[in-house]
N, C-alpha and C positions, 0 to 999 in steps of 0.2 A: 504493499500499498504505500503510496506516494504523500508526501507530507501536504497539506493543505497549504494555501497561499497564507491562509489566518497564522497557522503555525508558524511556518518558516518566519513569517513578519516578527512576529512576537518573540521568538527565539533569536533573530538578527538583532531586534531592539534588546535584547537582554544581554548580548556580548558587550554593546556599548555601554550598557548601566555595569558590567562586570568591569570593564575598562576604567570606568569612572570610578568605582569602589579603589581600584590599586591607585591611582592618581591621589584621591583622597586620603587614603592611609599612607601614602609618601608624606604628604602635608603633616599628619599626625606625628611620623617618625621626625620629619624637620623641626617641629616645635619642641619636643622631647631632646631633640640632638642638641637644639640651640640654648636648651635647660640643665645641659650636662648630665641628663639621663638616658644614657646611652641604652640602658635594658628596656626602658619602654620604647626607645627608637627602634631597637632591635626588633621587638615585637611587633610592631607596626609595619617594619619593613618586610618581615615573614609575612604578614599579613598581606600585604601589597602584592608579594610575589603569589600567595593562594588565589587572590583575585584574579590576576592574570591567568593563571592556570585554568580557573573556573571559564574565562573567556574563550580561551583555547578549547577547552571541552566541548563547549557549545558549538562554536565554529567547526571542529571536526565532525562533530554529529551532522550538521548541516552539511559540510562537503561529503561525508559517508552516505547521505540521503540524497545526493544529488542534486543540492542547492548551493549555488554559489552565494556567500555571504557578502554584504555591502558594509564595509567599514565606515562609519559615519564620523563627525568631528566627536571629540571628548570634550566637554565642559570643562571649564576650569573650577578648580575646588575654591569655594568664598568663604570657608571657615576661619575666622580668628579666635583666639583662646584667651581668656583672662586669666584663667591658673590650670594647675595639672589636672585637675578633675574634669575639665571642659571637654577635652579630646575624647574621654571615657564615656562621658554622657552621648556626645556625638557620635561617637562608635556603636554604642547601644540602638540610637534613634536610628542610624543608619542600616544597621543589620536588622531592624525590625522592618525598613523600608523595604530591603532586598527580600525580605522572607515574603512580603506582599507582594513583590514581582514575581518570585517564583511560584507563589502561589497561582496566582494570575496567569502565568504559562500553564500550569498544569489544569487549570479550569478550561482554557483555550483548547488545549489537546483532549480534554474528556470531552467538551463540546463537539469535537471533532471525530470522537472515539478513535482517537490516535493512541492504541495501546501503548506501541513500541515508545514514542515520545513520553508518555505517563511513566513507564519503566526507567527512562533515562533520567528525566525529571526526579523520580522518588530519590536517588543520590542527593541532589541539590536540598529537597525537603530536609532531610535529614541533618546534611551538613549546615543547614540554616539554625537548624536548634542547637548544635554545638557550636556556632558563633554566637548566638543569642547567649549563651550560658555563659562563655567565655567573657563576653563585654560584661555580663551582669556581675561576675566573679571579681573582673578587674576594679569593677566600680565599689562593690563591698570590701575589697581588700585596702584601696585607697581610703575609703570611709573609715576603716578599723585602724591602719597603720601608718596612712600619708601624712598624717599632722606631725608624727614624730619623725625627725631626720633620721635616726636610726632604723625605724621601720621604713622610711621611704629608701633608703638605703640599701635594705633588706629585700624589697620588692624589686628595686631595680636590677639586683644581681640576679632575682629569681628570673626575672623576664630576659635576663641579657643570656639565660641558659637554654632560650627556645631556639630551635633550629628548623629551618627550611627543609621539608621534605616534599620533593617534586612529586606531582600527579602523574603517575607513570602509565596508568590505564585508564581510558574513557569511562566515566562511571556508567554503570549497567546492573 
C-alpha cells in the first residue's frame, strides 16, 4: 500500500519539526556553555543529535516508501533565558508540543488506515514518553538541588556523563 498524500505531507512536515528541535536544543546547550555548565550543555548537545536522528529516520522511512522528502527552511529559535531553570522548562514545553505533533501524525495515518506508518510511529510515541519524563526529571533535579552550588555542580557532573548513542536502525 502506497502512502497517501496526507500521510507523506504530515511526515515531511515532521522532519522539519525534528530539525527545528535539534536547532532549539543547540541554543539550550549554548546557554549552558556560556554559564560554565558544561554538563548541562552536553546533555542538550546529545539531545540535539537525537533530534537529528529522528528527522533522518522519518526521511529514510519516506524514501523507503517511494516518496522524496522536501527539505524546508528551519525557523530560527527565538528563546532567551533569564535563569538556569528556564531552558529546562522550555524543554519540557517543547517535548509536550512534539508529542502532540507525533500524535497528530499517528491520527493522520490511522484515518488513512495506514498500518505500516502507525507501526513506524509507535517507536516515536514511546520515545516521546521517555523525552517528557527526562525533561520533568531535570526540572525536579534542578528544583531540589540547583539552588545549592554543590548540588548544581553535582548535577552538572551527572549530565556530563551522558553520551550520544546513534540510532542505528530505523524504528519499527
